N, C-alpha and C positions, 0 to 999 in steps of 0.2 A: 611541484614540478612546474616549470614555466618554459614556454617556447616563445622566442622572440624573433623579430626580423631585424636585419641590419641594413641601414641605408635604403630602406624601402624594398629590399630584396628578401627572398624567402629562405635564407640560410637559417636553420634552426639552431638555437643555442640552449643547451640543457642547463637548467639551474635547479638542483634538487631541493625539495622541502624536507628538512631533517626532523625526525622525532627524537625527543630527549630520552625516551625509554628504550632505545635500540642499542644500548651498550656503547662501546667506544665509537668515537666520531667516524673513524674510517669505515667501520661496519655499518653505521647509519647511512653513509653515502652509498655503499653497495646495496643496501636494502632499498633505498630510494630508487635506484636504477631498476632493480628487480620488480618493484611495485609499478613503476611507470611503464616498463615493458609489458607486464601482465595486463595492465589496464589500457594499453594501446595509446598512451600519451607520448611515447617515443617509439620509433620504428628502426629496424635494422638499416644501417647505412648512414645514420646521423653521426657526425663527428663530435666527440665530446670536447669541451673547452680545454685549452692548454692547462696543464696542472697548476702552474703559478697563478693563472687567471682565475681558476675555480677556487683556489685557496684564498685569494683576496676577496672574491665574491662571498664566500661562506664565512670568512673571518677565522679560518683555521690555518694550521701550519702547512707548508709545502710537503713535509714528510707525511702528514696525515693523508693528503690527497694522493701522494705517490703510493702509499700502502693500499689505499682504496682501489686505485687503478690496477695495481698488481693482483689484488684479490678478485677484481672483476674479470681479469684475463684468466686467472686460474679457474674460475667458475665457468668460463666459456661465454661470458656476456659481451666482451669486447675483444678487439684485436688491435694491437699497436702495429703501425706500419712505419718503418724508419723514414724520417723526413716528411711523413704525411700526416701523422697524428694518430689518435685513438678513435676507432670507429665501433659503434654498436653493431653486433653481428647477430645472425639468426641463431637462437638457442638450439635449433635442431640440426642445422648444417654447419654452423661455425663460420659462415661467410655472409656478407651483405649481398642479397640477391635482388635481381630485378623481379618484376611481377610474374614472369614466366619461370622463375627459378634459376635463370642463367647468370653467370658472372663473366664479364669481359675485362681482361687486364690490359689497359692501354698505358700502364705506368712503368713497365719493365721493358727494356729495349733488347729483345731477342730476335734474331733473324728468322724469317719464316721457313717452314719445312718445305723443301723442294725435292724430296725423294732421295736425300743423301744417305739414309741409313743403309740401303743395300750396297752402296759404294764403299761405305766404311767397313761393312762386314767382309767384303771381298778383300779390301786392303789388309784387314787384320789376319785373314787366312794366309795371304801371301807373306806377310811379315812372319807369321808363325813357322812357315816352311823355309824361311831364308836364313842365311848365316848372320844377318844383322843383329839377331838377338844376342849373339855371343858378345857383342860390344856393349850390352846393356846390363850386364850382371855384376858390375863392380862400381866403385866410386870413380867417377870420371872427372875430367878437368872442370873447374867451376864454371867457365864460360861455355862449356859444351864441346862435343867432338867437332873437329874441323869439317868432317864430311856432312854433319848435320847443319852446321852453320852455312856451308856452301849451298846446300840444298835450299835453305830458307832464303838466302840471298838471291838465288836464281828465281825463286818464286816471287819475291818482291820486285825483281826487275820486270817480270812479266805483268804483274798487277799494276805497278806504279810507274814503270818506264824509267827507272833510275837505278843505277848500280851502286851498291854499298860495298865497303871493304869487309870481307868475311872476318878478318882479324879484329875488326872493331864491332862485331856483333856478339852479344851475349844472349843465350837462351834463358828464359825465365819461366816461372810458373804463372803466366798470364800477364796481361797488360798492367793490372793493378800492382802486381809484384814489381814490374819494371818501374812504374811511377814511384813506388815506395823506395826502391833502391836509389833513384836519382834524388828524390827529396831528402833522403838521409845524408847525401853528400853535402848538402847545404844547410842541414838542420842547425848547425852551430853558428851559422852566419847571422848577423843582425838583420832585422827587417822581415823575416819570415818568407812567405811565398806570395807571388802575384798570380792572379788568374783572371779570366774573363768575368765580368760582372754577373753573368749567368754561366754556370759551369757544371761539369760532370759531378754527380753526387759522390762518387768515390774520392774525389779531391777534397771535398768538404769533410768527409768522414776521416780521411787521412790526416788532414790538418788538425782536426779536433783530437784525434788519437795521439798525435805527436805533441800536442800543445803548441802548435806553431801559429803565429798570427797569419791570417789570410786576408789579403787586400784585393778587392775587386777592381778591375780596370774597365772603364767604359767601353761599350761595344756599339756598333751600328750595323747596318745591313751588310757591311763588308767584313764584319768581325771586329777584332780588337783594334782600338784606335791608337795610332802611334803617339799622338800628343798626350793622351791619358796615360799611356804606358810610361812615357818619359817623366810625367809629373809624379806618378805613383812611385816609381823607382827612386826619384830624388827625395821624396818625402819620407819614404820608409827605409831606404838603404838596402832593400831586398836585391838579391842577385839572381834568383831563379824565377822564371816565368813559365807557367803551364798554360798552354793554349791548344785548341783543336781547330786547325785551319780548314779541314775537310769535314763537312756535315757536322758542324759544331753542335754539341749537345748542351742545351736543349733547342737552340734556334734553327738548326739544320742549314746554316749558311755555309757558303764556300768562299774562303778568302781569295780575292783576286791576286794575280801575279804582281801587280803594282803594289798592293798593300803588303804583300809578303816582303818585297824589297824594302819598304818603309820600316817594317818591324825589325828587319835585320839591321838596318842602318841605326836605329835607336839602340839596339842591343850592342852593337859595336862601339857606338859613341859612349855608352854608359857602362860598358863591360858587363853586360848581362848574359846569362845562359838561358837558352830556350829549351823547354821540355815539350816537344812536339808530339801530341797524342794523335795518332793516325789510324785508329782502329777501324774507321769507316772509309779509309782511303781507297780500298779495293773497289768501292762502288763508284769512284770518280775516274773512270777510264779516260785517259787523255786530258786529265785536269792539270791545274797549275803545278809547278815544281814543288817538291817538299822543301821546307825551310832548311832541312839538313843539307840539301844540295847547294843552297845559297850561302850557308855559313856552317860548314862541317866542323869548324874549330870551336864552335860554341853552341852546338845543338845536340840534344839527346832525342833521338827518334824512337818512338814506341809504337809497336803494333802487336797483334796477336791473331790467333786462329779462332777465337771464341765467336766473333761476329760473322766471319766469312764461312765458318763451318757450323759449330754448335758450342754452347757454353761449357759442356763437359770436357772439351779439349782444352785443358788448362796449360797451354804452351804459348808463351809470348816471347818477345825479343826487345832488346834495346840496343840501338846503334849509338855508340858513344864516341866523343873525341878521344883520340889515341892516348892523350896524357892521363886519362881517367881509367885506363885498363886495370891497373892494380887495385884501384878503389872499388870498381865494380866487382871484380873477382872476390875481394874481401867481403863485400856486402852479400854476395851470393853464398859464400862459405858460411857467413854468420846466420843468414835467414833460412837457407834450405840446402846448403852445400852445392846443389846443382839442380837444374831443371830435370824433370822426369826423363830418364834416358829412353824408356819405352815409348813415351809420347813423341819424343824427338825423333826416334827411329821411324815411327809410324808416319809422322808428318813429313819427314824427309822423303820417305818412299812415295807417299801420296803426291808430293810436290814433283818429284822426278818423273812419275808416271802420268803427270798432268791430270790426276784425279781432282786435285784442289782447283785447278783451272776450270774443270767442268762444273764443279759446284759453284764457284764464283760466278760463272756465266749465268747459271740458273738463278742465283740470288739477285743478280742485277735485273734480270727480266721480271722476277716477282716483285722486286722493290718498285719498279716502274709501274706495274699493274696496280699495286696497292696505293701508291701516291696518286695515281690517276683516279682511283675510286674516291679517295679523300677529297680531291679537288672537285670532282663531280658533285659530291654531296655538300661540301662546306664552302666551295668556291673561294672567294678572296678572303675568307675567314682564316685560312691557313697559308703559311709560307714555308719555303724550303726548296731543296733540290728535287728534281724529278726522279732521281734514283736514290731513294733514302728509305730507311726503316723507321724514321720518325719525322714529324713535321711540327711546326710551331704555330700555335693559335694565339695571336696577340689579343689582349683584353684591355679595356679602358683603364683599369686600376687594379691594385692588389686585392681589394675587396671583391671585385667581380671574379677574379681568378679563384679566390677561396670559396666563393659561393658556387661556382661551377663544379669545383672538386667535390664539395659536400653534396650537391644535388646529384651529381653523377654517381657517387657512392651509394646514395639512396636508391638509385635505379640499377644497381649491379654493375657499375662501370668504375674501374679503378683508374685514377689519374694521379700523376705526381703533384704533390702540393707545391706551391710556389717557393716556399721557404726551403725546400729540399735542394733547390738548384741556385738560389739567390745568394750572391756574395756582397755585391754593392747594393746599398739601400735604395738607390735611384735607378736600379736596373729595370729594363722593360718588363711590363706585366704580361702574363700569359701562362699557358700550360703546354707542355709537350705531349704530343699524341704518338705513342709507339704503335706501329702498324703491323708488327711481325708475329706477335705471340699467338693470335687466334686464327681460326679458319676465316676464309674470305667472307663467308656468310655471316659469321658472328661479328666480324669487323664492320660489315655493311650495316647491320642493325644497330650497333653501338654508335657509329658515326651519325646515323639518322637521328638517334635519340639525343646525341650531343648537339646536333643542329637545332632541334626543338628547344632544348634547355637554354642554349645560347640566345635564341631569339627572345625567350621569356625574360632572361636576365637583362638583355638590351632594352626591351620595352619597359621594364620597371625602372631602368636608370634614366629614362627620359623625363626631364623636368618640365 
């Protein structure tokens, strides 16, 4: 077993020493990891090499390494994290822990708990006693009941300050479902899909699942660049552009009003359609206008209740140009028939009674508190909006980002690996810090640790 450093930094690279008398090669790899763990030469939190890389190092087939990693996971030696890699875990707990046994997940973007559970319980009791349940017991229109769509529209008006047409709103089983429905409309078009050079992990997963080419468009501090969008559209022939103007994931930027008009101008010139992902828009009170309000004829607007309430509420929406109504209805029929009527009735009731508004107000306050904490600890190391559940930590290069992810994992802190959000090879380097999953005390400790790790990495990078 060999541990190396890369570029003068302390990222550990596992290279097993295999014995010929250990049976099949895949089993020899597993045995080597077990031996190195038992003898303390590798510790929980270390990320194993990519499968193809280890196969080349050992001179074995990719299938052999894949089978070895699967056996390691079955034995509880490692855990694979989608988009992040395969990490050695504690044999006793099954997770990479810090020295004090704690684990802090800054890799998944969940809104913080603001005491919404009692409000949900009360809303469920009221729904159970109401006549609304009678409307939820049958197959309903694919786009959703009119009263549910009206309630969702009224809620969006209060959060976003813009009115949508209820007839052009479809209820879905979450924002990811909405995005999938829209992508499917253009799946047969040449050129695939365009997205920001750094983008939401669900878009990368969807493109891979559909076998669609995904082209990254250059971004700057104001979001997607119009010139890069025009160039990518002309080169690929793509017609659909996914982008997140508000609190872009992972960079947490908010696109200015002027930039939004420039993006719309390019879309009209080249006959592009915009897939506006606005799941974080409720945090941007009084912010710039949605792209949908600037170009309703070519914009699909997506949002959901998962971020403003909690992930278990799998109800989303897509506002679509009127000419696509039949296509969206057909997509809903094919994928789920309809969104959950029970959830639609519940969220309609919570919206009409302003319960959602109360929770959104609390979320905004808590988001501001947590971003303030991150800025206090990390200072100018992080960037993003003051009311956000995530911030962006720029790093000098891709290797520095990988090193920070690996060292954080070794200290019980989960971060999103750079490749999980990277579309364009020349996209900015850094890591996303999700602030909402943990208690404020756990977040404080994790951020303090990241600050120390970041200084160590920076000091080793100085020539």
